[in-house]
N, C-alpha and C positions, 0 to 999 in steps of 0.2 A: 423722505427716510428720516428718522429719527437720529441721535448722534450714536446710539447704540447699533442699531440696522447698520449706518455706514461704518462703524467699527466692525462688525462681522462681515461686513461685506471686503474689507481690506483683509481682513484675515483669511478670507476664502479666496482671493483674488490670486491667480495664477502670474501676475507682473511681477508680485513681492519676491524676493531673495528668501531662501528659509532665514537669512540672519534678521531682516527688517520684522518677518512675522515674529521671530523668536523675542525681540524687541516690544512688541504689540502683547503677545503673550505674557510677558511679566506682569501687566498692568490688568489682567481679566476681573480680578478681583476687586479694583478699586474702582469705583463707578466715577467718583469725582474728576480723576486723571482721565480717565476714557472721556467723559465731557467735556475736559478741557482740553482734549486734542480735538474730537471731533463735532463740535457742538457747531462750528461753521467753519467756513474756510477763511483764510487770511485775507483781511479786507484790504485791496487794491487801491490805493491813491495815487497821487501826482508825486509822490515820493517812492511809489512802488512797494512792494511787500517789505515786512521786517517781522521776525520774531526767532524765539527758541529752535534750534535744530533738535528733530526726531521724528517718528512717523506720527503721520495725522493729517487730516485738513487743515490744523490750526497750527503747522508746524510748518518750519522750512525744511524741506529735504528735497529729492531730486525729482519726484512727482510733482510738487506743488510747483517748482521751477518751470518743468517742461508745461504745466497746465497754464500757468501764465504767463508762459512763452509763446503758446499757441494762440492764445486769445490776441496778445501782440502784434501777432503773426497774420493775422484775420485783418486786425486794424491796418497796416501796411499795405498788406492785400487790397484792399479797400479803395487805398491812394490813387490804384492805376499802375500799369508795366513801368513806365517810365521813375515812377516813384521806387517801386520795388528793385530797378535794375541798382538803383544808386547803393543799395546795400546797407547793413545794418553791422555796426564796430560792436566788440565785445570785449570787457575788461572785467580784471577781478584781483582781490587783493588778497591779503595772508590767512587769511581764516581758516580752520578746520572746513573743508567740504568744497571750498570755493574754487577749484582747478574744475572738478566734476561738474560742479553747478554751471560752470562758465561754458563748458563742454557740450553740457545737456542741451544749455539755451542755442547753442551753436548749431548743434545738429536740427534740432526743432525746427530753428529757421531754415536751415539750409532744405529740409525734408518739405517745407512748404515752398520753394523756390527763391529764396530771398537769400543772394549772395552775402556773406560774412566776413568781416575781419576782425580776426582773434589775436589778441597781444599772445604773443609766445610766451610770456612768463607776467608775473603777476607786475602791477603798475599803478603809479597814482592815478586817484579818481582826475582829477584836471586834464590829465594827458587822453582822456577818454574825452571827454569835452571837447577838446582840441582837435582829436584824429575825426570826430564825426564832420566839425568845421573844415579841416585841412582837405580831407577825401570826398565830401559832398556826400556824406551817408545821408540816408533819410530816419536814421533813428541810432540809439546805442543802449545797450543793457549794460550795467555794471553789477558783480556781484560783491557785494560789500556789507558790511554793517557800521560802518564807520567806527566810531568811540565805544559802541557797547561793550558789554562784559563779552567773555570767550564762547557763552554759550548760544549767542546769537550769530545770525547770519542774514543777508539781506539781498534786495534785487532792486536796483533801480534802474528806471527808465528814462529815454533821454529822447526829444525829438532833432530836427533837422539843424536848428539854433544852437546846438551844443548844451542849451536847459534843459532841466527837467521837464517833464512831458505835462503838456497844456491839461487844464482841467476836463476839458470835451475828450480829449483823446483816453484820457485814465479812467472818466466813467464808462467809455464804450469798451474799454479793456475789459472794467470791471463786470459790465452786463453780459459780457460774451463769457466770462468765467463762470458766471453762474448759473452758463446755459452748457455750459460741456463738462461732461464727465473727468474728474482729476485723474483717474487710472487711464480710461481708455480713449480720452479725447485728444489728446497730443499727436502729431504724427510722425512715426518712428520709421526706421529702416529702410526707406524710400530707394528703390531701385537707382535712379537718377536725382541725387540731391546736387541744387547750387553749390558752386564753389566755395571751399573757408581757405580763406589766403591770410598768412599770419603776417602781424605786426613785429616789429623787434627793434633794432638799434637807429635804422633809419626814420623811424616815426618818434623816437628820443631826441634825437638830434635836430629834427624841425621844430620839437617844442622846447627844448632846451635853448634854441636860437631865438624862438618869440619871449621865453622868460628873461632872457639876457638883454633883450631890446627894451625892457624896464627900467634898467640902470640908467640912473641920472647923474651922478658924480663919481664915476672911479677912482678921480683923483683923494676923492676923501679917505677912500679905502686905501690906497698908494701909501698915501703919508703916515697910516699908522701901521701899515700892513707887518713889518718888520718885529712890532711889541704887541700889535693887538690878539688876545686870545678867546676863541669860545668854544664852547662846547655843545654838542649835536646829539640828539636821541630819536631814533625813528620807531621806537617804542614797539619794535620787532615787524615794523610793517613794510610798506611800501617806499616810505621815502630815502629808504636805505643807501641806494644807487645814484638816484637824479640829484638830491638836494647836496650831499656832499661836494658832486660834481660840480652844480652850479654853482656853489661857495668859493670852488677853486677857481672857475672860471673869473669868478667877480675878484679875484685878486686876494682874497684871505688865506695867509699865509699857515697859519695854526688853527684849524678847525680839530677838535680832539671829539672822535665819536667814542660813544660809551659802548664797548666792546661787546658787553654781555647783551644789550638790547639791538644790536646791528644784526641779533641773529633771527632767520626769521621763524617766526612760531607764532602759530594761531591759539597756544593757548596762554602765551602772556605770561610765560613763567616769573618774570622780574617784579610785574606790578599786581595789583588788586585791581587795577582798572585801567587800560590803555589809553585815558582819556588827558591831553592835555590841561584840561581845566583844573583836576587833582594834584595840588603840590606832591603829596604822597610818590607819585609816580616819579618823580624828578629826585629822588634819594640818591639816587647811582651816578646823576649827573652831577649833582653837586657836592659829592665826595670828590670826584673829578675835577671840578672847576677848583675847589678849594686847593687841592693838589698841584696843579699846574699853574696858580694864579691868575683864573679866567676871570674876567667880568659879565658876562654874558650866557646865556643856556638858552638854546632853542631846540625845541621838541615838535614833531609831527605826530598825527594819530595813527592808525594801523593802516588808512589809504589814502593818508597824505594830502587832504584836503583841508583839515583845519591844522594851525601851527599855533604852538605857546612859549612863551618866555619869560625866564627867571632873571633878576638884573641882582646886582651885588648893591645892596643899599648904604655902602661905605664903609663899613665895619667888616667885612668879610662874610656877612652872612646874606644871604640871597631872598628875593620874596619874588613871589611869582605874580606878576604884574596880569589883570582880567582881560577878559578881550576888548572891554569895554575901553580900558586904559591905555592897551595895546593899540586900538584903533585910532586914538585920539591923538597919541603918540605919532603914528605912522602919517596920518590924516595932514598934521602940522609939521611935519617933517618932508612930507611930499610938495607941500605947496609950499615951503621956502627953497625947496631944492630945486625944482621945477622954475622957478622964479631966477633964481641964482643962476642956472644953465640955458634961459630963455626956452623950456619945452612946455610953460603952461600955456593950453590950447585957449583961444576964444570961448566966453560963454563956460567958465569951470565949472564943473557940476560934482557933489559929494552925494553919494546914495547910504541911507541907514536903514535897518527897519525899524518897526515902530517900538520892539520893544530893547532898543539901543540906545543909549545914552545920548541926552538933549546936551549933553558938552561938545559932540560933533557937531552939531548944527552951530553952536556960539564959534567955535573954531572957522567952520566955514564962512560965517554970514562976517565976523571979525577979518577975514581976510578977503573978504570981497568975491565968495563964491557962493551959491545957492545951493542948497539942501534938501534933498527929499526924502520923504517915508516912504515903504512899501512894509507889505505884508512879512510874516517871519519866513525865510526860505530864499534862495539864490534865484528860481526862477522867477520871481518877483523882481528880483534887484535884476536879472537880464531884461527882464520885459521893459521895465522902466529905463533902463540906458538903451536899449535898442528905440524905444518909443522916442527918447530926450533926441538922441542922435541921429535919427532916420527923417525926424522933422526940421533939423538944425535947432532945436530949441536950447541946447546945450550938449557940452562934452565932459562927460563922466571920468575924473581922474582917477575915484577909488570908491567902490563900493564894499560895505562890510555890515555883520551882524554881532551882537555880543558873546555868541557861542565860539568863537574863536576863528571865524572865515571873515576872508580878504579874498576880493577879485582888483586885479588888477591890468590893463590892457585888454585889449578887443578879439585875442586869440582865443578865450575861453568862455563860458558861460554860466560858468560853478565856482566854486570858493578854491582856492587854489594855494596850496602850502608850498610848494616849489618856488613860485613865483612871490612869495610873500616871504620868504624866507631870504632871499637875497635882498628885497626892500627893506627886512627889519635888520639885517646885518649891515648894510650899507648904512642904515641910519644909527646904529651903534657904533660903528666906525666913525662916523663923521661927529658926531658928539663926545666920543673918545679923542678925538681931534684938537676937542674944545676944552680938554680937560675933565669933561664930565661924563657921568655913567648915565645909564635909561631912568635909573631911578632919579638924580639929579633933574634931569629933564620932566621928569614927570610933577615935579614939585614946584620946576620954573613954570608949568605950565598952566597949573593950578593956581598959581599968585597971576598969572596974565590974564586968564580966563573966568577964575571963580573957581569956589572947589564944587565938585558933583561927586555922588557915591550912589551905589548900586549894589543891589543882590537879585539874585534869582532863588527863589525859594521852590523846591520841589515836593508837591503834597502826594508822596507815593500811593496808587490804589491797586495792587494788584489783582489778579483774577477775574473771574465772572462778574463778582460783587464790586471790584473796583469800577467796571465800566459802566455798572449801573450809579456807583456814587460820585463819579464822572458829572454824567449827565443832568445828574439831579444837582449837583452844587450851581453849575450854570445855570438851569433851568429856575432856581429858587433865588439866584440874584439878579434875574430878570423880573421875575416877579415881583419881587419885593426891594428896588434897588435901595442901596444904602444912601441916607442923606450924611450920615456922620461913619468915620472908620477912625478908630484910636482915638476916640477922643476931638477928632480934628473934623469940620465942616466940609462935605464934600460940595465943589464948585460945580462940576461939570459931569454929568454920566454919560458916556459914548460907548456904543454898541457898535462893532464893528460888522455884525451879520446883518443889519440892514443900512449901516451908515448913519443912525440917527445919534443927534447931540442934544442931551437934555440940558438946560443951566436950572441949577436947583434952587435958587433965589426965587426966581418969579416962573417957573415951570415954562418958559420960552425954547420952541424945539427949532433944530438947523439939522444940516445933514453935514457929511463929511465927505470927501473925495474917495477916501477908501471904504469898500462894503463888499460883503460874501464871505465874511472869514467872522469861526465863532471864537470870537476875541470880547473881550469886556474891559473896558478903560474909566477910572476915576482920576481926576485934576481935582486935586486937594486944594483949601485955604491956602497950606503952609507954601504952595510951590512944588511938590511932591506929584510923582504921575505913576499911579500903580497901574497895572495890567493883570489880569487873569485871561489865563488860557490851556484847553487840554493841550497836551502834546500829541502831536500825529502819529510819533514812531513808538512811543511807550504809555505803558499804563499811569500815567501822572497829569496832574493839573500844576502848570509853573504859573507863578505869581512873582512878577517883577517889580521890584521897588525901584524907582527911578528920584532921587533926591538931591535937592541943591541948597547952599547956604553960605553964610558969610566965612564960614571957617570949617574945617575938617569936621572939629567935633561935632557942630552943628548937625553937619550931614549924615554924621555917622548916626548922633542921637536919634534922627529921623528915620533910618532904615531900622534901627533895633526897636522903635515903635509900632512901625508897620510890620516888621517881621511876626511881631508877637500877635498882630490880629490875624496875619497870614496862617500862622499855626492854629486857629481858633476854626479856621475852614474844614479842617481833616474831619469834623464832627466826632 
């Protein structure tokens, strides 16, 4: 069927409501809009689905959610009756339509004879990962679009380990989706559905108990609890309840929450983007911090898997720390705190992704830890953690990626803003006890480990043309691998698709441990690493610039130099 035929079939379908058909009627004379909504299904990958909401096969709506759930149910049923009996945990965030999408997913699973554990109301993403492991579920579904703009929603799927779906299962779900009709394929309204059990405070308590077990130095908090003040914002999302409670249990006496942003609202009315990576989202938090004399600001994204911080630079002004900087601070702190209290395990390990700062490796290795890279995404960090710990090769004390995601402990297999908020607040309190802000601490780490600077460039390529441009960009870089970038010689060309490494000087070829991902990396003669990869969830190509040098100025100059080159890739 052509996209136009699919559009007409939806308009004629008895399944759609009058209101839904009316939405489709409004675009009947807009051929480009019809094509963009119906040219294909939303692609299902290891991160599930993500897209703007609306009617159409290439939109997030109740029909595409049911469709994906039916395909996922068939993958679960193929595992056999014992696996099916274990059931699926279902969670959702604060976004518009999230409760309805979660209920729709639960109903399809139940009609396929699969028991469901459904959260009674919105919950943080890491609590879903925890629930899967805690209750022995075979899988999990989370309705969330993380930190995307308000127009988006998404559908993340997890497997029994609490990590996002392995590639072989994701491929099978995608294959079944292609065979199923979106509107008529899902099982609905069955006579004897499997039970749907609600999860609530009892699961919160179990999750919080695990999060609090990651505290290393409560005495450091007690020392400054009377005077230390911090501001917290959940950006209208799921961190609103558990994070303030966790901070209270840590011993923080002055946690000032941004009242306007404690209101659950999928329209995110107080921010342009509900992303802790964007400084403008912290405007209300900064105002509150200045009014109350706080030195530390913490914000979690709408599904509370990412967390960002702002710190007082010493003159009453606040600065956003990047995910790279925050992770380096936390890694260095955890190593020191665990050593102080005797909790550093044998064979300690730090994990990071290939696009995360090399400063993390320096911190780890100077302190006697091993540091391993994985592909971008916490399913890969979780996989590496399980592999190392299962074989006795190492014990992971922290896993992180530059986009504000941190994983601590062994009770989740995804990034976790709740536990990270506790650890970051403990760290801020410890430094306060030393008479230092986290900004002071960061400057001291640069003096100790050397200067590093990073930037992520987002080359946005929207629409159908954008998808083609993204593919062409990667193909061109492979066909004509650069030997010079921004006037600097390329030392090594690395392709994570086949794991190949080419030394530019002599043409020697070797292989890396990692392969199987559409990512290119260039090691430059000046020590900079450049990484190019298409986003898996948004219409953009990301360019990561990882620089180091003798001074901050040298690092920043390198970043600017390569950023100018990255801009030319847009074409």
